C-alpha positions, -999 to 999 in steps of 0.1 A, spaced: 0 0 0 12 35 -9 -4 67 4 2 102 -9 -12 132 9 -24 157 -18 -40 182 6 -70 186 29 -92 155 24 -75 145 -9 -54 114 -7 -40 91 -34 -43 55 -23 -24 29 -43 -35 -5 -31 -41 -40 -45 -36 -28 -81 -60 1 -78 -53 39 -78 -80 56 -56 -85 93 -49 -105 106 -19 -125 139 -23 -102 152 -50 -95 190 -51 -67 204 -73 -83 239 -77 -69 270 -60 -101 277 -42 -129 257 -25 -158 279 -36 -185 283 -63 -164 314 -73 -129 315 -87 -121 348 -69 -137 342 -34 -136 315 -8 -109 295 10 -76 295 -9 -50 268 -11 -20 274 11 3 246 -1 7 231 -36 -9 197 -40 13 168 -28 14 155 -64 8 175 -95 -23 166 -115 -3 157 -145 18 133 -125 -11 112 -113 -11 75 -122 -42 62 -140 -71 68 -115 -95 39 -112 -119 51 -84 -129 84 -68 -145 83 -33 -167 114 -30 -179 117 6 -203 147 3 -210 178 -18 -194 206 2 -170 226 -21 -139 215 -2 -147 178 -10 -166 180 -43 -147 202 -68 -163 202 -102 -133 216 -120 -112 187 -107 -138 162 -115 -140 175 -151 -102 171 -154 -104 135 -140 -132 125 -164 -112 137 -194 -78 123 -184 -87 92 -164 -124 82 -167 -126 69 -131 -156 54 -114 -170 78 -88 -186 62 -57 -207 86 -37 -237 87 -14 -273 90 -26 -283 123 -42 -249 133 -55 -250 117 -89 -273 144 -103 -251 171 -88 -220 157 -105 -239 150 -138 -250 186 -139 -214 197 -145 -196 165 -156 -221 146 -178 -196 120 -189 -185 110 -154 -193 74 -144 -210 76 -110 -223 49 -86 -244 63 -57 -253 42 -27 -270 45 7 -253 39 41 -247 2 45 -246 -5 8 -216 -17 -13 -200 -11 -47 -176 -38 -60 -149 -27 -84 -115 -41 -95 -114 -67 -68 -122 -42 -40 -155 -38 -20 -164 -2 -12 -188 1 17 -206 34 25 -205 42 62 -226 67 83 -210 98 96 -223 129 115 -223 157 90 -246 175 65 -246 186 29 -253 217 8 -241 234 -24 -263 265 -20 -290 280 2 -319 258 -8 -305 222 -8 -293 217 28 -294 179 36 -309 171 2 -280 148 -7 -265 122 17 -229 123 31 -208 93 41 -175 77 50 -161 47 32 -145 14 40 -125 0 11 -120 -37 16 -90 -50 -4 -67 -80 -4 -40 -58 11 -60 -47 40 -90 -24 48 -90 14 45 -114 37 64 -119 71 48 -142 91 70 -147 124 51 -161 150 75 -178 140 108 -186 150 143 -175 126 170 -207 124 192 -202 92 213 -179 75 188 -206 50 178 -198 51 141 -162 42 147 -172 13 170 -198 1 145 -174 3 115 -148 -18 134 -175 -44 144 -187 -47 108 -153 -47 90 -126 -57 116 -94 -38 120 -81 -12 95 -47 -10 80 -52 27 73 -77 51 87 -81 87 73 -98 108 99 -106 145 97 -94 171 123 -101 205 106 -126 233 112 -134 223 147 -135 257 165 -156 272 180 -168 240 197 -202 253 206 -209 256 168 -186 230 152 -188 200 176 -218 183 159 -202 183 125 -164 184 129 -144 164 155 -113 179 171 -78 162 173 -85 146 207 -117 131 193 -99 119 162 -75 99 184 -104 84 203 -120 75 170 -88 58 157 -87 37 188 -124 28 187 -120 19 150 -91 -3 159 -69 13 132 -33 0 130 
């Protein structure tokens, strides 16, 4: 297994003969506008042109820092990957990238591709691309079950009582790799339900029995 940190929630996972991207963003800003919104601080960990052939994209939810249409268009043209995403996001992707291959599933459902089994897992978060579509599409984490070990990509989540971590471990066993979020967690009175902090992420890693 080889893991390359691209930035934020974007990782290149090379495992069991597959090249997998999580929540790919190569744009300079995470925003519906090119001139406003959070701007990239560091260059991507790998240049887009240096990517190996991408087989699968895991798209956890539709927030702009996880679903970047400009990057998805580039991926569709250069790599034609299969996008796996929660229910409600296929139409959003298709509205901007009509040629993208998308499989959408509910929590607890599975996509099989290239010898891997990709399970959609519940997380504590929400979705929206604008003002009128809040929670109209689902959000999720993923467990990728491969011959080289299991990978747990959480996306964004609040910790709550850690039940999702415990349940994932009970369903899938231990994880060779767990990718857990720790960003945008302050102020706690506002962010706690939707974004865990570093201490909670460590608890989650232990509950998930990640190596």
